[in-house]
N, C-alpha and C positions, 0 to 999 in steps of 0.2 A: 535718474529720470532723465529722458531725452528732452533736452531743448532747442528749437529751432533757432533760438539767439545766440546760442552757445557755440563759439567756433572750436570748442575743445570737447564736442561729446559725440559719440558715435553711438547710437542705439544698439542695445544687446540684441533685441527683438522686434520685429515689426509685423503689425497685422494690418492687412489691407481690406478695406471693406467698401462693396457698393450694395446695390440694392438685391441682385440674384446670385451674385457669386458664380455667373456664367460668362460675362462679358469682360468688363473692366478689369475687377480686382484679379481676377485669376492672371490675366495677361501681366498685371504690375508684378503680381508675387513671381511668377516666372522668369521676368525680367530681371527683378532684383535678384533672384538666386544666379541667374545667368553671369549677371556682372559681378558678385560678390565672389563667385566660383574663379574668376578671371583677376581678381584683386590681388597687388601686391602687398596691402596694408594686412597685417594678421589679425588687428581689430574688425577689419572691415570682413574679413574671411569668416569669421566667428559670429557674423549676424545671421539671426534664424528669423525664417520670412514665413506666413502663413496667410491665408485670406479666407473671409467670410462673407455671408450676405446678410441683409436685414431680413428678407424674406424670399430665400429660395424656394422656386417650385419646380425647377427642372432638375433633371439627375446627370448633367453632364455640361461640359463646357461649350458654349456658342460654336458651331462650326467656322464661324469667319474668327474667332479669336483663335482656334487651334490651329488655323491656317495662316495667322499672322505669325503664331510662333513657330509653326514647323517650317515657314519661309527663312527662320533664322538656325533652323537644326535643331530647334529646341523641344524635345519630347513632351507630350503631355498626357501620356498613358498613366493610367491611375488616379486621375484629377476626379475628386468627387465634390461638387458643391455643399457647403455646410453652413448652417445658420449661426450667426453671430449667439454668443452665450458670455455670461460673466465670467464662467472658467476662461474662456479664450482671451477676453480682455485683460483678464488678471496675470495671464502669462505673458504680455507684451509691454514693453515699455514705451513704444511709440504705435499709435493707432492711426491709420491714413484713411480717410475717407475721400469720395470722387466729389461729393456736394455738400456745401455748407449746412442744408438742413439736416444731414445725415449726421452731423455732429451733435446737434440738440437731440436727435432721437437717440442715439448712444448715451449722452449724458443723462437723458430722462429716464432712461431704461437702467443705466449704472445706479443711479441715485435712487430711483424708487425702489430697487431691490435691495439696495445697500440698508434704506431706512426700515425696510422691513425685517430685515436679519439683524441688523445692529443698531436699533433705536437710539441708544445712547452714545452712539460713537461720532466723530467726525471722519467721515470718510473720504480720501483723496482718490479723484478720477484719474486716470493713466492720461497722458498727453495725447490729446484728440487734434489733428490737424487735417485741413485737404491736402491733398496729392501736390496742387499747384502752392499752396501757401507753404509747404515744407520745402518746395524748390525756390521760394523766393519770390512767387508770382502770386497772381488773383484769379479769381473766376472758378466756375464748376466745371467738371469734364462732364460732358452731356453723355447720356445714356444711347448707345448705338443699337441696342435692341429693336431686331425688326428692320434695320436699315439695311442698304445696299453694301456690297464688299467697298464701295469707294467712301461711303459715309464712316464705316467701321474703321477703316485705314487710316482716315484722318483722326478719328478720336484715340486710335491705339498709336497712332504716330505722336499724340500730345503726351499721352501716357509714357511712351518710350522716352522721350524727350527729358520729362521730369524725373524719370528714373535715373537717367544717365546724369543730369544735373546734380542729384543728390549723392549718386556713387563717388562722382569727381569732387565733390566737396568733401567727403569723407577720407578719400583715397589717400588725402594729402595730411590729414590728421593723426595725431600719435597719441 
């Protein structure tokens, strides 16, 4: 299991979650994949990344998010928003959310369903952190949905910075 406090741990898989899986989490997913692909560390190169939303209602990435990635020559063809599920949670050892309240929502969902199907077992939830917390900082990453390009860019630059901080941290671990 991944631990933010461990200097010796590189996650094997990351699931990035936001509300709709159209603005923030897909940008984080594609940025992680972009930097993982450039990594010189074999363990970092093996990290698998996916994204999902708590309540996706649209069927494509927001145009501003896609534009942000295209400016870095990152292709987003084929992206489809998806809803968070227990199956997705179970496939990843590090769950990154954008807002503190999303951690609670995921844990509530995780344990509610777990107690329903495994009533007499102790269930251990995956590691769930905010993206800023994983990067060693505090605070939520606001949802830019409906904002101007400038508003989006400010939020997506924040996500970009946090992703780079994490990749750089893992890059030098063995």
